C-alpha positions in Angstrom: 22.1 -111.4 33.6 18.7 -110.5 34.0 19.2 -109.5 37.7 22.0 -106.7 36.9 19.4 -105.3 34.3 16.3 -104.6 36.4 18.0 -103.1 39.8 19.0 -99.8 38.1 15.6 -98.9 36.8 14.0 -98.4 40.0 15.9 -95.1 40.8 15.3 -93.4 37.5 11.5 -94.2 38.2 11.6 -92.4 41.3 13.1 -89.6 39.9 10.8 -89.0 37.0 7.9 -89.1 39.5 9.6 -86.5 41.6 10.0 -84.3 38.5 6.3 -84.9 37.6 4.8 -84.2 41.2 7.0 -80.8 41.4 5.5 -79.9 38.0 2.3 -80.5 39.2 2.5 -79.0 42.7 3.9 -75.7 40.8 0.9 -75.7 38.4 -1.2 -76.0 41.4 0.1 -73.1 43.1 0.4 -71.1 39.9 -3.4 -71.5 39.4 -4.3 -71.0 43.5 -2.3 -67.8 43.3 -4.4 -66.1 40.4 -7.5 -67.2 41.7 -6.8 -65.6 45.2 -5.7 -62.4 43.0 -8.4 -62.3 40.9 -11.0 -62.5 43.6 -9.3 -59.9 45.9 -9.5 -57.5 42.8 -13.0 -58.2 42.3 -13.9 -57.6 45.5 -11.5 -54.3 45.6 -13.2 -53.1 42.1 -16.8 -54.2 43.5 -16.7 -53.0 47.4 -15.9 -49.1 46.4 -18.6 -49.1 44.0 -21.4 -50.1 46.5 -20.1 -47.6 48.9 -20.2 -44.9 46.3 -23.7 -46.1 45.2 -24.7 -45.3 48.9 -23.6 -41.7 49.4 -24.3 -40.4 45.9 -27.9 -38.5 46.3 -30.1 -36.9 43.7 -29.5 -33.2 43.1 -32.1 -30.7 44.5 -34.6 -29.5 42.5 -33.9 -25.7 41.7 -35.8 -23.1 43.7 -38.1 -21.3 42.3 -37.2 -17.3 41.0 -39.2 -14.6 42.3 -41.4 -12.9 39.5 -40.7 -9.4 38.6 -43.9 -7.5 38.8 -44.8 -5.6 35.8 -43.5 -1.8 36.0 -46.6 0.5 36.3 -47.5 3.3 34.2 -46.6 6.7 35.3 -49.1 9.1 35.2 -48.3 12.7 34.2 -50.0 15.5 36.1 -51.6 18.2 33.8 -50.9 21.3 35.8 -53.5 24.3 34.9 -52.0 27.1 32.6 -52.0 30.2 35.0 -52.6 33.4 32.9 -50.3 36.4 33.8 -52.5 39.4 35.1 -52.2 42.2 32.7 -50.1 45.2 33.9 -52.0 48.5 34.0 -49.7 51.1 31.9 -48.0 53.8 33.3 -49.0 57.5 32.9 -47.2 59.0 30.6 -44.6 61.6 32.2 -45.1 65.5 32.1 -43.0 67.0 29.5 -41.0 69.7 31.3 -40.7 73.3 30.3 -37.9 73.9 28.0 -35.8 76.4 29.5 -35.6 79.9 27.8 -32.5 80.8 25.6 -31.3 84.4 24.9 -31.3 85.7 21.3 -28.5 84.5 19.3 -25.9 87.5 17.9 -26.5 88.5 14.5 -24.0 87.6 11.9 -21.4 90.3 10.9 -22.5 91.2 7.3 -20.2 89.6 4.8 -19.5 91.7 1.8 -21.1 91.5 -1.6 -19.2 89.1 -4.3 -19.8 91.1 -7.8 -20.5 88.8 -10.3 -17.8 90.7 -12.6 -15.1 89.4 -10.3 -15.6 86.0 -10.3 -13.6 84.2 -13.2 -15.4 81.9 -15.7 -14.3 78.1 -15.1 -12.6 76.9 -17.9 -14.6 74.1 -20.2 -13.7 70.6 -20.1 -11.6 69.6 -23.4 -13.3 67.4 -25.4 -12.3 64.1 -26.3 -10.8 64.1 -30.1 -13.1 62.4 -32.8 -11.6 58.9 -33.6 -9.5 58.9 -36.8 -10.9 57.6 -39.7 -8.2 55.1 -41.6 -8.5 53.7 -44.8 -6.8 50.8 -45.8 -4.6 50.6 -49.2 -5.5 48.6 -51.7 -4.3 46.2 -54.7 -7.4 45.7 -56.6 -8.2 49.3 -58.2 -8.6 48.5 -62.0 -6.7 51.3 -63.0 -3.3 50.1 -61.3 -3.4 47.5 -64.0 -1.2 44.9 -61.7 -0.6 41.4 -63.4 -1.5 38.4 -62.2 1.6 36.2 -60.3 3.4 34.1 -62.7 3.7 30.2 -61.8 6.9 28.7 -61.5 7.1 25.9 -64.3 8.9 23.6 -61.9 6.0 23.8 -59.5 3.6 23.2 -62.0 5.3 20.1 -63.1 5.7 18.7 -59.5 2.4 19.7 -58.6 3.2 22.4 -56.0 0.4 24.9 -54.6 -1.0 26.7 -51.8 -1.4 30.0 -50.3 1.3 32.7 -49.6 0.3 35.8 -47.3 3.0 38.6 -48.0 3.2 41.7 -45.7 4.0 44.9 -47.4 4.8 48.1 -46.5 3.0 51.0 -48.9 4.2 54.3 -49.0 2.6 57.4 -49.9 3.3 57.6 -53.5 1.7 53.6 -53.7 4.7 51.9 -54.3 6.2 48.7 -51.8 8.9 49.8 -49.7 9.3 46.1 -48.1 7.5 43.3 -48.2 8.3 39.9 -46.0 6.3 36.2 -45.8 4.0 36.3 -42.8 2.5 32.9 -43.9 4.1 30.2 -46.2 2.9 28.1 -48.7 5.4 25.4 -47.4 7.5 25.8 -51.0 10.0 28.0 -51.4 9.7 29.0 -55.0 5.7 29.4 -54.8 7.3 32.2 -51.9 9.8 33.9 -54.0 7.0 34.2 -56.8 5.0 35.7 -54.4 7.3 38.3 -53.1 8.6 39.6 -56.8 4.9 39.9 -57.5 4.2 42.0 -54.7 6.9 44.1 -54.9 6.4 45.0 -58.8 2.7 46.1 -57.8 1.5 49.5 -57.7 -1.4 50.4 -54.9 -3.7 52.7 -53.4 -1.7 54.1 -50.1 -3.7 54.2 -47.2 -5.1 57.1 -45.8 -5.6 58.8 -42.3 -8.3 61.5 -42.0 -8.0 62.0 -45.8 -4.2 62.4 -45.9 -2.2 59.5 -47.4 0.2 57.6 -44.9 2.6 54.9 -44.9 0.9 51.7 -43.7 1.9 48.1 -43.6 -0.8 45.7 -45.9 -1.4 42.0 -45.9 -1.6 40.9 -49.7 -2.9 37.1 -50.0 -1.7 35.2 -53.0 -3.2 31.8 -54.1 -1.3 29.3 -56.4 -3.6 26.7 -57.6 -3.3 24.2 -60.5 -6.0 24.1 -63.0 
């Protein structure tokens, strides 16, 4: 029984050793390949750097620039002023004698004009004197014109104002026409003023002392006291 158990153990151990040896060889080969590649790369990197360092030379110093000379001031030449030589005056020309003219023939005698035949010029017409105008009046004391009556309703309502009535006064001193020129703003006051002006007597207007019909403005004030 013991002999049968120890016999198959030998091939199994050989197989394991073979596998272990293969793995070791594989690692050795990888390490050698890595070392060989790194050395080659280091050589490739270092060698070009040494070659380049031999060919690089320091830059040449810049060439000196020529200095530009400073501009010299330009001297202006002063030319002497030459005075012109005065020219002698020319002699005055000798006047030539005027040619002799024949005596003019006497003009024919004109007939004398008698003063009686000349008609006197008409005198310029004189401008007429401006006409002297006297405006009509309603303030004469002898006219006895009554004061305008204040409407009772307007007095209660507090209406007041000024009315200007335009009146045509005839030669006899009566009001022929009357109209409102400026209203007081209240119809009752305007109508009271019209009635008052139509009933008044007036001094007629005159032109150069002659009575004439004229338009006249009569102001009437309605004021509450």
